[in-house]
C-alpha positions, -999 to +999 in steps of 0.1 A: -148+094+072-154+058+083-131+033+065-149+006+045-141-031+045-139-035+007-103-035-006-094-019-039-084-046-064-052-045-085-070-046-118-099-027-135-133-031-119-169-022-121-184-009-088-221-012-086-243-003-056-275+016-047-274+054-046-262+069-014-241+040-002-208+058-004-193+045-037-179+078-048-166+086-013-148+053-011-132+058-046-119+092-034-103+075-004-087+045-021-079+062-055-072+097-043-046+105-070-066+091-099-082+114-126-119+114-119-147+120-144-183+124-131-207+115-159-235+131-139-219+164-149-241+175-178-214+191-199-190+162-195-219+138-203-227+156-235-190+158-246-183+121-241-216+111-256-208+129-288-172+118-289-161+090-265-125+092-280-120+125-261-116+105-229-080+097-238-072+134-242-090+143-210-070+118-190-037+131-205-002+115-206-005+091-178+019+061-174+009+024-177-012+010-148-024+045-138-059+045-124-088+064-140-122+068-123-154+070-143-184+078-120-219+071-134-208+048-162-243+037-168-251+071-183-228+066-213-227+028-221-209+035-254-179+048-235-170+013-225-157+006-260-132+034-255-123+021-220-117-013-236-094+002-261-075+022-235-070-008-213-054-026-242-035+003-258-024+023-228-025-003-201-045+020-178-067+007-150-103+019-147-127+021-118-161+022-134-188+032-108-226+032-112-259+027-094-272+003-119-260-022-145-294-024-161-287-001-191-253-018-196-266-053-196-299-047-215-283-024-241-257-049-251-228-027-238-192-039-239-186-053-204-149-057-211-149-094-216-134-103-182-109-075-182-127-059-152-140-074-120-175-067-108-178-055-072-209-047-051-212-019-026-239-014+000-246+006+032-225+004+063-220-029+081-218-033+118-180-039+116-176-007+096-196+014+121-178-002+150-187+016+183-213+037+163-233+006+155-266+006+174-289-024+167-322-006+175-313+023+152-303-001+124-336-019+127-357+013+127-338+034+101-313+011+083-276+017+077-273+041+048-243+064+055-264+095+054-288+080+080-263+062+102-244+094+107-274+117+112-301+095+129-321+125+142-329+134+105-335+098+094-372+101+084-366+132+062-335+117+047-352+084+039-383+101+024-359+122+002-340+091-008-371+074-022-381+105-040-346+109-055-347+072-066-380+078-084-367+110-100-332+100-110-334+063-116-370+059-128-380+091-145-347+102-160-336+068-171-371+061-186-374+027-168-412+028-167-437+044-190-459+056-162-446+065-128-479+064-107-484+026-110-448+021-101-452+043-070-482+021-060-461-010-065-433+004-044-457+009-015-469-027-017-434-041-021-422-021+009-450-036+030-440-071+019-403-068+027-389-102+036-420-122+025-425-148-002-434-131-035-469-138-047-472-119-080-510-122-083-516-107-048-491-079-055-507-071-088-541-069-072-529-047-043-510-023-067-537-024-093-513-033-121-512-062-146-495-094-133-468-093-160-460-057-149-452-069-114-423-090-128-409-061-148-411-038-117-393-064-095-367-066-123-362-028-120-357-030-082-331-058-086-313-042-116-310-009-097-298-029-066-327-016-044-337-052-036-326-088-037-344-121-041-336-148-017-343-181-035-358-211-019-332-238-013-339-272-028-315-298-015-331-326-034-344-342-002-374-365-003-397-339+014-413-314-010-398-280-006-413-245-012-400-230-045-410-193-044-383-167-035-385-141-008-378-104-016-357-083+007-350-046+003-313-038+005-319-016+036-347-018+062-350+020+064-355+023+026-382-004+028-399+015+056-398+047+035-412+029+004-440+014+026-450+049+038-443+040+075-416+065+084-440+086+106-455+056+123-439+036+152-424+004+140-442-026+155-425-059+165-435-077+133-419-050+112-388-050+134-385-088+132-384-085+094-360-056+097-337-079+117-338-105+090-331-077+064-301-066+084-287-101+087-292-107+050-274-074+042-245-084+064-243-119+048-243-104+013-216-079+022-194-105+039-199-128+009-187-100-014-157-088+007-145-123+014-149-132-024-164-165-014-196-160-034-215-187-017-251-194-025-276-178-001-311-191+003-339-199+027-355-233+034-392-240+039-415-269+034-453-268+028-458-279+064-443-245+075-409-258+086-386-229+078-349-219+082-343-182+076-309-185+059-290-214+043-254-208+031-242-235+008-205-239+015-200-269-008-221-280-037-236-315-037-216-339-059-222-376-068-198-388-041-202-360-016-232-344+002-239-307+001-225-288+030-244-259+045-245-234+074-280-228+088-292-196+105-324-189+123-332-152+133-356-142+160-365-108+175-366-119+211-348-113+244-350-150+254-341-179+232-368-206+228-353-240+220-383-249+199-369-225+173-340-249+168-362-278+155-362-268+118-324-267+117-321-300+135-347-316+112-327-303+082-296-319+095-313-354+093-320-351+056-300-375+034-273-362+011-268-331+033-242-321+059-250-291+082-215-279+092-227-252+116-261-240+129-267-206+145-295-190+164-295-152+163-316-133+187-317-099+205-309-112+240-275-108+257-263-144+263-244-170+243-255-207+244-238-238+230-262-267+224-242-296+209-237-286+172-258-253+175-246-219+187-270-192+199-256-156+197-269-121+202-272-102+169-242-081+177-220-111+186-232-130+155-222-100+133-187-099+149-183-136+143-195-132+107-170-106+098-142-125+116-148-154+092-162-177+119-196-183+103-185-192+067 
């Protein structure tokens, strides 16, 4: 059992994350003595759906501040009213785990009015894997726990993962009226991992209406399978691009959705997979450190692009915005021409680039004035040590 970096808070919390990322396993580790109720259990699901008040009797005579774990909370949104009551009346603490907040948010469920934190949980990070971390494997197959600990079976595990997602999240939750168009969309979205979203092109490729594309992307983000990376607009004089990019939460899952598991990954795909990995690590560090900084990319119509912008201080009337800039390249040798977009960004008025990083797959570290070039592995170590932001 590999320890995870997320610390258990002292108060009630929601824990959301994609299926198969280890949420339930982590809860068993950090709250081993807590009563646990799995709402994927059909009998328990039916009992608590009919009578949510039975939860108090099922927990029993526990003292104040005792933990209670509810796994699969999205299955019974009405249960949150009873959780709210028990937090107030019994002073119990609840760990509310689920793979999607979609039904809770869209169904107008009681989200406990600030009485519970909201935490995110994803696949392994490089720091959690430690000596087990292998960059080549992470780019080809991703870092889902099932995959990272059984790489020889990665294609079969990832194929099953996508099928399970379709079955349990899409069909059973009734998120789409017809599954085949959504399957076509998944294939196109997998191919376009890490690219700027063009809804009209995706609609044409997937043979679905343009409005349906937006609803399908909303399903992917609500079920935490993917994340939009917005275009950063610092308010500089140059006109910036405004369309977001879409990244799958895991490069291996994107490869499975694209139908590329049995084909060798080419360098273009691996380059995007490296960006996907870095974005994953940035999101997880942002969550664990509780900094919640804005993450974006920067690109002008002329093609000047910086892969990741981390806004460490918002722009105010008397102060410029402060950012960290990161450029990612799948290359064994660093080309200094790749630094130009970050250096150009630093010249924009009303902006302060605190740090700039080049991330590549070569072995050496370089220091060029205010820019640091690191191998991917060294960058990830620096990130989780708090040396990036």
